N, CA, C and O atoms as a GROMACS GRO file, in nm:
protein
  392
    1MET      N    1  -1.163   0.522   0.412
    1MET     CA    2  -1.269   0.532   0.509
    1MET      C    3  -1.329   0.672   0.503
    1MET      O    4  -1.257   0.772   0.492
    2ILE      N    5  -1.457   0.677   0.509
    2ILE     CA    6  -1.528   0.804   0.513
    2ILE      C    7  -1.582   0.821   0.654
    2ILE      O    8  -1.663   0.741   0.700
    3GLY      N    9  -1.535   0.924   0.721
    3GLY     CA   10  -1.573   0.947   0.860
    3GLY      C   11  -1.693   1.039   0.876
    3GLY      O   12  -1.776   1.051   0.787
    4ASN      N   13  -1.700   1.103   0.991
    4ASN     CA   14  -1.812   1.190   1.024
    4ASN      C   15  -1.819   1.315   0.937
    4ASN      O   16  -1.926   1.374   0.922
    5ASP      N   17  -1.706   1.356   0.879
    5ASP     CA   18  -1.704   1.476   0.795
    5ASP      C   19  -1.762   1.451   0.657
    5ASP      O   20  -1.785   1.547   0.582
    6GLY      N   21  -1.786   1.326   0.621
    6GLY     CA   22  -1.846   1.294   0.492
    6GLY      C   23  -1.744   1.299   0.378
    6GLY      O   24  -1.626   1.272   0.398
    7LEU      N   25  -1.792   1.332   0.260
    7LEU     CA   26  -1.707   1.335   0.142
    7LEU      C   27  -1.634   1.468   0.131
    7LEU      O   28  -1.684   1.562   0.068
    8THR      N   29  -1.521   1.477   0.192
    8THR     CA   30  -1.438   1.597   0.180
    8THR      C   31  -1.357   1.587   0.051
    8THR      O   32  -1.343   1.477  -0.004
    9PRO      N   33  -1.304   1.697   0.001
    9PRO     CA   34  -1.221   1.691  -0.119
    9PRO      C   35  -1.101   1.597  -0.103
    9PRO      O   36  -1.060   1.532  -0.200
   10ALA      N   37  -1.045   1.590   0.016
   10ALA     CA   38  -0.930   1.502   0.040
   10ALA      C   39  -0.971   1.355   0.028
   10ALA      O   40  -0.896   1.274  -0.027
   11VAL      N   41  -1.089   1.321   0.078
   11VAL     CA   42  -1.137   1.184   0.069
   11VAL      C   43  -1.163   1.145  -0.076
   11VAL      O   44  -1.128   1.036  -0.120
   12VAL      N   45  -1.226   1.235  -0.151
   12VAL     CA   46  -1.254   1.208  -0.292
   12VAL      C   47  -1.124   1.192  -0.370
   12VAL      O   48  -1.114   1.106  -0.458
   13LYS      N   49  -1.024   1.273  -0.338
   13LYS     CA   50  -0.894   1.264  -0.405
   13LYS      C   51  -0.828   1.129  -0.377
   13LYS      O   52  -0.772   1.068  -0.468
   14GLU      N   53  -0.833   1.083  -0.254
   14GLU     CA   54  -0.774   0.954  -0.218
   14GLU      C   55  -0.846   0.838  -0.286
   14GLU      O   56  -0.783   0.743  -0.332
   15ILE      N   57  -0.978   0.846  -0.292
   15ILE     CA   58  -1.056   0.740  -0.359
   15ILE      C   59  -1.024   0.739  -0.508
   15ILE      O   60  -1.012   0.632  -0.568
   16ASP      N   61  -1.009   0.857  -0.568
   16ASP     CA   62  -0.974   0.866  -0.710
   16ASP      C   63  -0.836   0.804  -0.734
   16ASP      O   64  -0.818   0.731  -0.831
   17GLY      N   65  -0.741   0.834  -0.649
   17GLY     CA   66  -0.608   0.776  -0.663
   17GLY      C   67  -0.607   0.626  -0.646
   17GLY      O   68  -0.536   0.555  -0.718
   18ALA      N   69  -0.686   0.576  -0.552
   18ALA     CA   70  -0.694   0.431  -0.532
   18ALA      C   71  -0.759   0.363  -0.653
   18ALA      O   72  -0.716   0.254  -0.692
   19LEU      N   73  -0.860   0.424  -0.710
   19LEU     CA   74  -0.923   0.368  -0.830
   19LEU      C   75  -0.827   0.370  -0.948
   19LEU      O   76  -0.826   0.278  -1.030
   20ARG      N   77  -0.747   0.475  -0.959
   20ARG     CA   78  -0.650   0.484  -1.068
   20ARG      C   79  -0.543   0.375  -1.054
   20ARG      O   80  -0.494   0.324  -1.155
   21SER      N   81  -0.508   0.341  -0.932
   21SER     CA   82  -0.403   0.240  -0.910
   21SER      C   83  -0.455   0.098  -0.913
   21SER      O   84  -0.391   0.009  -0.968
   22HIS      N   85  -0.571   0.076  -0.854
   22HIS     CA   86  -0.619  -0.061  -0.832
   22HIS      C   87  -0.741  -0.100  -0.914
   22HIS      O   88  -0.761  -0.218  -0.942
   23GLY      N   89  -0.822  -0.004  -0.952
   23GLY     CA   90  -0.940  -0.036  -1.031
   23GLY      C   91  -1.060  -0.077  -0.947
   23GLY      O   92  -1.169  -0.023  -0.966
   24LEU      N   93  -1.044  -0.170  -0.857
   24LEU     CA   94  -1.152  -0.218  -0.772
   24LEU      C   95  -1.114  -0.191  -0.627
   24LEU      O   96  -1.011  -0.240  -0.580
   25ILE      N   97  -1.196  -0.114  -0.557
   25ILE     CA   98  -1.163  -0.079  -0.419
   25ILE      C   99  -1.285  -0.094  -0.328
   25ILE      O  100  -1.399  -0.094  -0.374
   26LYS      N  101  -1.256  -0.106  -0.200
   26LYS     CA  102  -1.360  -0.106  -0.097
   26LYS      C  103  -1.346   0.022  -0.016
   26LYS      O  104  -1.235   0.062   0.020
   27VAL      N  105  -1.459   0.085   0.013
   27VAL     CA  106  -1.461   0.207   0.092
   27VAL      C  107  -1.553   0.183   0.211
   27VAL      O  108  -1.669   0.148   0.194
   28ARG      N  109  -1.500   0.202   0.331
   28ARG     CA  110  -1.582   0.188   0.451
   28ARG      C  111  -1.634   0.325   0.491
   28ARG      O  112  -1.560   0.422   0.494
   29ILE      N  113  -1.763   0.330   0.520
   29ILE     CA  114  -1.827   0.457   0.557
   29ILE      C  115  -1.890   0.441   0.695
   29ILE      O  116  -1.961   0.344   0.722
   30PHE      N  117  -1.862   0.537   0.781
   30PHE     CA  118  -1.912   0.531   0.918
   30PHE      C  119  -2.036   0.617   0.932
   30PHE      O  120  -2.032   0.728   0.984
   31SER      N  121  -2.146   0.563   0.884
   31SER     CA  122  -2.275   0.630   0.896
   31SER      C  123  -2.380   0.522   0.921
   31SER      O  124  -2.380   0.418   0.855
   32ASP      N  125  -2.468   0.548   1.014
   32ASP     CA  126  -2.572   0.450   1.045
   32ASP      C  127  -2.693   0.462   0.954
   32ASP      O  128  -2.779   0.374   0.952
   33ASP      N  129  -2.702   0.570   0.879
   33ASP     CA  130  -2.816   0.595   0.792
   33ASP      C  131  -2.793   0.532   0.654
   33ASP      O  132  -2.704   0.574   0.580
   34ARG      N  133  -2.873   0.430   0.620
   34ARG     CA  134  -2.857   0.360   0.493
   34ARG      C  135  -2.880   0.452   0.374
   34ARG      O  136  -2.808   0.443   0.274
   35ALA      N  137  -2.978   0.540   0.384
   35ALA     CA  138  -3.006   0.632   0.274
   35ALA      C  139  -2.888   0.726   0.250
   35ALA      O  140  -2.857   0.760   0.136
   36ALA      N  141  -2.822   0.769   0.358
   36ALA     CA  142  -2.705   0.856   0.344
   36ALA      C  143  -2.590   0.780   0.278
   36ALA      O  144  -2.518   0.838   0.197
   37ARG      N  145  -2.573   0.652   0.313
   37ARG     CA  146  -2.467   0.572   0.250
   37ARG      C  147  -2.495   0.554   0.101
   37ARG      O  148  -2.403   0.561   0.019
   38GLU      N  149  -2.621   0.531   0.065
   38GLU     CA  150  -2.657   0.517  -0.076
   38GLU      C  151  -2.634   0.649  -0.150
   38GLU      O  152  -2.593   0.648  -0.266
   39ALA      N  153  -2.660   0.761  -0.085
   39ALA     CA  154  -2.636   0.892  -0.147
   39ALA      C  155  -2.487   0.915  -0.169
   39ALA      O  156  -2.447   0.969  -0.272
   40VAL      N  157  -2.405   0.874  -0.073
   40VAL     CA  158  -2.260   0.887  -0.088
   40VAL      C  159  -2.211   0.799  -0.202
   40VAL      O  160  -2.126   0.841  -0.281
   41LEU      N  161  -2.263   0.678  -0.212
   41LEU     CA  162  -2.225   0.588  -0.321
   41LEU      C  163  -2.263   0.648  -0.456
   41LEU      O  164  -2.183   0.645  -0.550
   42ALA      N  165  -2.383   0.703  -0.466
   42ALA     CA  166  -2.427   0.766  -0.591
   42ALA      C  167  -2.340   0.887  -0.626
   42ALA      O  168  -2.306   0.906  -0.743
   43GLU      N  169  -2.305   0.967  -0.527
   43GLU     CA  170  -2.222   1.085  -0.552
   43GLU      C  171  -2.081   1.044  -0.596
   43GLU      O  172  -2.024   1.106  -0.686
   44LEU      N  173  -2.025   0.941  -0.534
   44LEU     CA  174  -1.891   0.895  -0.573
   44LEU      C  175  -1.891   0.842  -0.716
   44LEU      O  176  -1.800   0.872  -0.794
   45THR      N  177  -1.992   0.765  -0.751
   45THR     CA  178  -1.995   0.710  -0.887
   45THR      C  179  -2.011   0.820  -0.991
   45THR      O  180  -1.953   0.812  -1.099
   46ASP      N  181  -2.089   0.924  -0.959
   46ASP     CA  182  -2.107   1.034  -1.052
   46ASP      C  183  -1.981   1.119  -1.065
   46ASP      O  184  -1.940   1.153  -1.176
   47ARG      N  185  -1.919   1.152  -0.953
   47ARG     CA  186  -1.802   1.241  -0.955
   47ARG      C  187  -1.678   1.174  -1.012
   47ARG      O  188  -1.596   1.240  -1.076
   48LEU      N  189  -1.663   1.044  -0.989
   48LEU     CA  190  -1.540   0.976  -1.029
   48LEU      C  191  -1.554   0.889  -1.152
   48LEU      O  192  -1.456   0.831  -1.199
   49GLY      N  193  -1.674   0.878  -1.206
   49GLY     CA  194  -1.694   0.794  -1.324
   49GLY      C  195  -1.674   0.647  -1.294
   49GLY      O  196  -1.626   0.572  -1.379
   50ALA      N  197  -1.709   0.606  -1.174
   50ALA     CA  198  -1.692   0.467  -1.132
   50ALA      C  199  -1.827   0.396  -1.134
   50ALA      O  200  -1.932   0.459  -1.140
   51ALA      N  201  -1.820   0.264  -1.129
   51ALA     CA  202  -1.942   0.185  -1.125
   51ALA      C  203  -1.960   0.126  -0.985
   51ALA      O  204  -1.864   0.076  -0.927
   52PRO      N  205  -2.082   0.132  -0.931
   52PRO     CA  206  -2.105   0.068  -0.802
   52PRO      C  207  -2.112  -0.083  -0.820
   52PRO      O  208  -2.189  -0.133  -0.902
   53VAL      N  209  -2.032  -0.155  -0.743
   53VAL     CA  210  -2.030  -0.301  -0.754
   53VAL      C  211  -2.119  -0.362  -0.645
   53VAL      O  212  -2.199  -0.452  -0.671
   54GLN      N  213  -2.102  -0.312  -0.524
   54GLN     CA  214  -2.174  -0.372  -0.412
   54GLN      C  215  -2.186  -0.271  -0.298
   54GLN      O  216  -2.100  -0.185  -0.279
   55HIS      N  217  -2.295  -0.285  -0.221
   55HIS     CA  218  -2.316  -0.204  -0.101
   55HIS      C  219  -2.367  -0.300   0.006
   55HIS      O  220  -2.484  -0.337   0.009
   56ILE      N  221  -2.276  -0.339   0.092
   56ILE     CA  222  -2.312  -0.430   0.200
   56ILE      C  223  -2.286  -0.359   0.332
   56ILE      O  224  -2.171  -0.334   0.368
   57GLY      N  225  -2.390  -0.328   0.401
   57GLY     CA  226  -2.375  -0.259   0.529
   57GLY      C  227  -2.303  -0.127   0.512
   57GLY      O  228  -2.349  -0.038   0.440
   58LYS      N  229  -2.190  -0.114   0.580
   58LYS     CA  230  -2.112   0.009   0.575
   58LYS      C  231  -1.994   0.000   0.479
   58LYS      O  232  -1.902   0.081   0.485
   59LEU      N  233  -1.998  -0.098   0.390
   59LEU     CA  234  -1.890  -0.120   0.295
   59LEU      C  235  -1.940  -0.096   0.153
   59LEU      O  236  -2.038  -0.156   0.109
   60LEU      N  237  -1.872  -0.007   0.082
   60LEU     CA  238  -1.905   0.024  -0.057
   60LEU      C  239  -1.793  -0.030  -0.145
   60LEU      O  240  -1.676  -0.014  -0.112
   61VAL      N  241  -1.828  -0.094  -0.254
   61VAL     CA  242  -1.728  -0.146  -0.348
   61VAL      C  243  -1.747  -0.072  -0.479
   61VAL      O  244  -1.856  -0.069  -0.535
   62LEU      N  245  -1.638  -0.011  -0.528
   62LEU     CA  246  -1.640   0.068  -0.651
   62LEU      C  247  -1.542   0.009  -0.752
   62LEU      O  248  -1.440  -0.049  -0.714
   63TRP      N  249  -1.575   0.025  -0.880
   63TRP     CA  250  -1.486  -0.021  -0.987
   63TRP      C  251  -1.478   0.084  -1.096
   63TRP      O  252  -1.576   0.149  -1.130
   64ARG      N  253  -1.358   0.099  -1.148
   64ARG     CA  254  -1.334   0.185  -1.264
   64ARG      C  255  -1.214   0.126  -1.338
   64ARG      O  256  -1.116   0.088  -1.275
   65PRO      N  257  -1.221   0.118  -1.472
   65PRO     CA  258  -1.106   0.062  -1.544
   65PRO      C  259  -0.979   0.141  -1.516
   65PRO      O  260  -0.981   0.264  -1.506
   66ILE      N  261  -0.870   0.069  -1.504
   66ILE     CA  262  -0.741   0.135  -1.481
   66ILE      C  263  -0.698   0.198  -1.614
   66ILE      O  264  -0.698   0.130  -1.716
   67PRO      N  265  -0.661   0.326  -1.612
   67PRO     CA  266  -0.619   0.389  -1.738
   67PRO      C  267  -0.487   0.329  -1.787
   67PRO      O  268  -0.404   0.289  -1.706
   68PRO      N  269  -0.468   0.322  -1.919
   68PRO     CA  270  -0.342   0.266  -1.970
   68PRO      C  271  -0.226   0.356  -1.929
   68PRO      O  272  -0.237   0.478  -1.929
   69LYS      N  273  -0.115   0.292  -1.895
   69LYS     CA  274   0.003   0.366  -1.853
   69LYS      C  275   0.078   0.414  -1.976
   69LYS      O  276   0.077   0.351  -2.081
   70GLU      N  277   0.144   0.528  -1.960
   70GLU     CA  278   0.223   0.582  -2.069
   70GLU      C  279   0.345   0.493  -2.091
   70GLU      O  280   0.401   0.440  -1.995
   71LYS      N  281   0.383   0.478  -2.216
   71LYS     CA  282   0.499   0.394  -2.246
   71LYS      C  283   0.625   0.464  -2.199
   71LYS      O  284   0.646   0.583  -2.223
   72ALA      N  285   0.708   0.388  -2.131
   72ALA     CA  286   0.835   0.441  -2.084
   72ALA      C  287   0.934   0.440  -2.199
   72ALA      O  288   0.917   0.367  -2.297
   73SER      N  289   1.036   0.520  -2.188
   73SER     CA  290   1.138   0.520  -2.292
   73SER      C  291   1.210   0.386  -2.293
   73SER      O  292   1.207   0.312  -2.195
   74ALA      N  293   1.273   0.354  -2.404
   74ALA     CA  294   1.340   0.224  -2.419
   74ALA      C  295   1.448   0.210  -2.312
   74ALA      O  296   1.525   0.303  -2.290
   75PRO      N  297   1.453   0.095  -2.246
   75PRO     CA  298   1.553   0.077  -2.141
   75PRO      C  299   1.693   0.073  -2.203
   75PRO      O  300   1.713   0.020  -2.313
   76THR      N  301   1.787   0.128  -2.133
   76THR     CA  302   1.924   0.128  -2.181
   76THR      C  303   1.987  -0.007  -2.154
   76THR      O  304   1.960  -0.071  -2.052
   77ALA      N  305   2.071  -0.050  -2.245
   77ALA     CA  306   2.138  -0.180  -2.229
   77ALA      C  307   2.245  -0.167  -2.122
   77ALA      O  308   2.325  -0.074  -2.122
   78ARG      N  309   2.245  -0.261  -2.031
   78ARG     CA  310   2.343  -0.261  -1.924
   78ARG      C  311   2.427  -0.387  -1.935
   78ARG      O  312   2.375  -0.496  -1.959
   79ARG      N  313   2.551  -0.372  -1.918
   79ARG     CA  314   2.639  -0.487  -1.921
   79ARG      C  315   2.658  -0.536  -1.779
   79ARG      O  316   2.689  -0.458  -1.688
   80GLY      N  317   2.640  -0.663  -1.761
   80GLY     CA  318   2.662  -0.721  -1.629
   80GLY      C  319   2.809  -0.742  -1.603
   80GLY      O  320   2.891  -0.731  -1.695
   81ARG      N  321   2.844  -0.771  -1.482
   81ARG     CA  322   2.984  -0.792  -1.446
   81ARG      C  323   3.042  -0.914  -1.515
   81ARG      O  324   3.160  -0.913  -1.551
   82ALA      N  325   2.964  -1.017  -1.535
   82ALA     CA  326   3.017  -1.139  -1.594
   82ALA      C  327   3.060  -1.116  -1.739
   82ALA      O  328   3.147  -1.188  -1.789
   83SER      N  329   3.000  -1.019  -1.808
   83SER     CA  330   3.036  -0.997  -1.947
   83SER      C  331   3.154  -0.900  -1.962
   83SER      O  332   3.207  -0.885  -2.072
   84SER      N  333   3.193  -0.837  -1.856
   84SER     CA  334   3.306  -0.745  -1.864
   84SER      C  335   3.437  -0.821  -1.863
   84SER      O  336   3.451  -0.922  -1.795
   85SER      N  337   3.532  -0.772  -1.940
   85SER     CA  338   3.660  -0.842  -1.950
   85SER      C  339   3.744  -0.823  -1.825
   85SER      O  340   3.829  -0.908  -1.798
   86TRP      N  341   3.725  -0.720  -1.750
   86TRP     CA  342   3.810  -0.694  -1.635
   86TRP      C  343   3.781  -0.785  -1.518
   86TRP      O  344   3.862  -0.792  -1.425
   87CYS      N  345   3.669  -0.856  -1.519
   87CYS     CA  346   3.639  -0.941  -1.404
   87CYS      C  347   3.660  -1.090  -1.433
   87CYS      O  348   3.635  -1.173  -1.345
   88ARG      N  349   3.703  -1.125  -1.553
   88ARG     CA  350   3.730  -1.265  -1.583
   88ARG      C  351   3.865  -1.305  -1.523
   88ARG      O  352   3.962  -1.229  -1.526
   89SER      N  353   3.866  -1.423  -1.470
   89SER     CA  354   3.993  -1.469  -1.415
   89SER      C  355   4.077  -1.530  -1.526
   89SER      O  356   4.024  -1.598  -1.613
   90PRO      N  357   4.206  -1.507  -1.525
   90PRO     CA  358   4.291  -1.564  -1.628
   90PRO      C  359   4.292  -1.716  -1.625
   90PRO      O  360   4.314  -1.781  -1.727
   91ARG      N  361   4.268  -1.772  -1.509
   91ARG     CA  362   4.267  -1.917  -1.495
   91ARG      C  363   4.148  -1.978  -1.569
   91ARG      O  364   4.162  -2.085  -1.628
   92ALA      N  365   4.033  -1.912  -1.568
   92ALA     CA  366   3.914  -1.963  -1.636
   92ALA      C  367   3.934  -1.966  -1.786
   92ALA      O  368   3.878  -2.052  -1.853
   93ALA      N  369   4.011  -1.873  -1.840
   93ALA     CA  370   4.034  -1.867  -1.983
   93ALA      C  371   4.126  -1.978  -2.031
   93ALA      O  372   4.118  -2.020  -2.147
   94THR      N  373   4.216  -2.026  -1.944
   94THR     CA  374   4.312  -2.127  -1.986
   94THR      C  375   4.267  -2.268  -1.953
   94THR      O  376   4.322  -2.365  -2.006
   95THR      N  377   4.169  -2.281  -1.866
   95THR     CA  378   4.124  -2.413  -1.825
   95THR      C  379   4.029  -2.470  -1.930
   95THR      O  380   3.937  -2.401  -1.975
   96ALA      N  381   4.050  -2.593  -1.968
   96ALA     CA  382   3.964  -2.659  -2.065
   96ALA      C  383   3.837  -2.708  -1.996
   96ALA      O  384   3.841  -2.745  -1.879
   97PRO      N  385   3.726  -2.706  -2.067
   97PRO     CA  386   3.601  -2.755  -2.005
   97PRO      C  387   3.607  -2.904  -1.982
   97PRO      O  388   3.671  -2.976  -2.059
   98ARG      N  389   3.544  -2.951  -1.881
   98ARG     CA  390   3.545  -3.092  -1.845
   98ARG      C  391   3.432  -3.166  -1.908
   98ARG      O  392   3.418  -3.287  -1.888
   0.00000   0.00000   0.00000
């Protein structure tokens, strides 16, 4: 939400983070002046490299492709309890399958 203070650095940072996480976001702006809302939309798209999707009333919709995530290191193999020899019951080993 963009309040009476307008586009503060904190607001721009939050919008950038939301675009990085979600790609498509809605931003509500509390301004009665349509021209001011259009100016805010234009400034956001320029500063953040986003595309304006829609401007309906006090709601702005922005889109930016989500950046590819860095590859994580290979997951380590974990042995579950069922595969460990210490948790097998001796009775299960001697019982024949039915």
